Every structure is written in C-alpha cells, then in structure tokens.
Steps between C-alpha positions, in 0.01 A plus 500: 500500500800308630752780538715607792604855595773568756481843667774638724420773751144367499400611850404855405460755223563406139603144582183428696286652226678289238427185703128583507486602133664179378295283736186663359593372154562146619873485569647291776687750716827489690512792741843577644592738777665537841186557710342164581190653661415695186575203276250291697228766473555551127512126430169449681339792312617375161373149564167625632436753225631311198517132603847480350814318612729725705844429643654736755877527497685663787775665303771758560607585146829645631607159631618291204515177699144554626378573148665193348373273776145638491462481122669162490243366746189618314231228468488340156178670391655841567833437328371577152526877541349680203537857630752638749422848632814648655323758713688498833666837548514810716635851542657624822573862578507813288824682575799633306756224447744632760225497764368157408502189716729227359297234682195613304704500179592137559140402563379667179776345291453158660122503446449690175796362306640188668151381593386515140816316395465232767140415418550516123810280521301233686187514281650533152626136483142384567376715212778379270410139574139560394597706195305810593435758768452869564699714742344834591727737690339789688721800434428868560501843339798547735696262279449731201525842661732555794381758749667695780551301822384180328860394431524133604133415443517649150819304436338171604204556271734597214661161565158332464463677165838373377448151638163475327664582166788257541277222638287534188810450285633209706168316504406560137607148386275339763169662410484685833344844493638784713292810570568805714202690641618835638237694699505860608333602826303210653332533838618200702710451813795622291525848653425379852796264469717768339432743785532241776134498600443877486142490370462878483802533273394195297145627449632834374659321204155418360320818604316709240481244217385146434798266481496156345340230711668160540210345309579723200851360480375143553258541208787605272722215622220253434440645153868460412489139616181429302630583154549225239824300511646692205439844656700662779491841665868568558462814705206702624497830693178549695409834654203665671342762275614773739867403465711595199848417632667363811473831686230676298156443652201733463337545838175682576 
C-alpha cells in the first residue's frame, strides 16, 4: 500500500491509536502534535512494530503560520495525503457559563474549531491537486446534545458538526470525502485535561461502566477510510453500550 495518513493530536488517546491502526494496515503515517518527546517515542514504536515510513511534525494547530509552514515543508513522499484525521481537540473546565474561564474558552475555540480549519485549509489543496482524499473529523456526542456546564466545549463540537457538513458540500466537485466520527465517553487523557490534572475527578467520569477505548474509535475511523471510492460514511455516532445519551450512562 502506498497511502499516507495525517493524524493531528497524535501524541495520545484517539490520535495515537489511529496512528497505530493505520500503520498496521500499511499506511505511511504523519504524526502531528506539540510534544516532541512523545512524538519521538511514537515514531520509534511505529517504525519498530510495523516497518512503515513515519514523519513526525511538531505542530500547534492553533497557529496558522506554523501549520502552513509545517505542511508546506512536508517531504515529497508524504505530500500525497490520502486521509486527514482532524483529531486535535480538548475540553477545559465544567462550570456554568458565568463562572467559566475566558482563557480556557479561547483555547478550546482555537484548538477545536480554528485548529481544524487551519489544518484542513492547508491540506485540502494537496488533495484537490491529486483528485481525491478523505477528511475525517473527530466530533463528539457533545456536538449533538448540549449538556449543563458544557457550554463552550459543546459549542465547539457543534461547530465541528456544521463544518463537516459544509466541507462535504464544498469538496463534492473534487472527489474528496468528508466524514465525522462522533464518540461518546472515551477513556483517554480527556478528563484529566478537562479537570486540570485532577486524576480523582477524572477517574470518576468512567467509574461503574466500561467506556469506549481509543482503539475502538480508531477501528471505526479506519473502517470509514477503507470503504470503496464510491462509498462514504457522512456521519457516525459511536457510543459505549452503557451510554444512551450525553448524560445518560448506566453505572453499576
């Protein structure tokens, strides 16, 4: 296989699992993230386990100039990007709007919305030039069902939902697929980040039920990318069996 996948937020969680899942099926892999130490470890592991080509990209998706420069400088063999996985994202805080931290709002908006826009804007011309491509945006149940104290995070994921729909329309003439994969509860660093390193509070989020694992989401992402050229999954909501809605989880 001579295909390239580009994964943002690849240093942990869903992004890391996507990198390993696609490498396992023979893809060349571009792993992008802000933590150089983790990128180096993941690159070494991918090369050792799968003997595939890997390119690490130090990337802050919130910095448009950095994104344009980094993607513009990709080596030739990595410039034919077949699949872009817009995974970089985060939640910060869980307070009523009037008690929220505007600095955290900015970071969520800059990462979850502007970051997706920055990377897509830089990659899409490469896909147009080759006449094909697949963009997979990692959304969330929070983009479908707002919940109390989720305010800005829910709004950013609702934006991902809308952007996925409009990107699909805009890119229709170019043969570029656009898919949104929207998970429910996934046990990653997500809650540790949201609660500023409070592991006790983060662990309580997943107590009493089995949440999705990052590998579960990566399997679904890979499946969507593996369908024939004439088939596209527009939108997929993925939940653990114990979860029926954003805030409805059966715990034992």
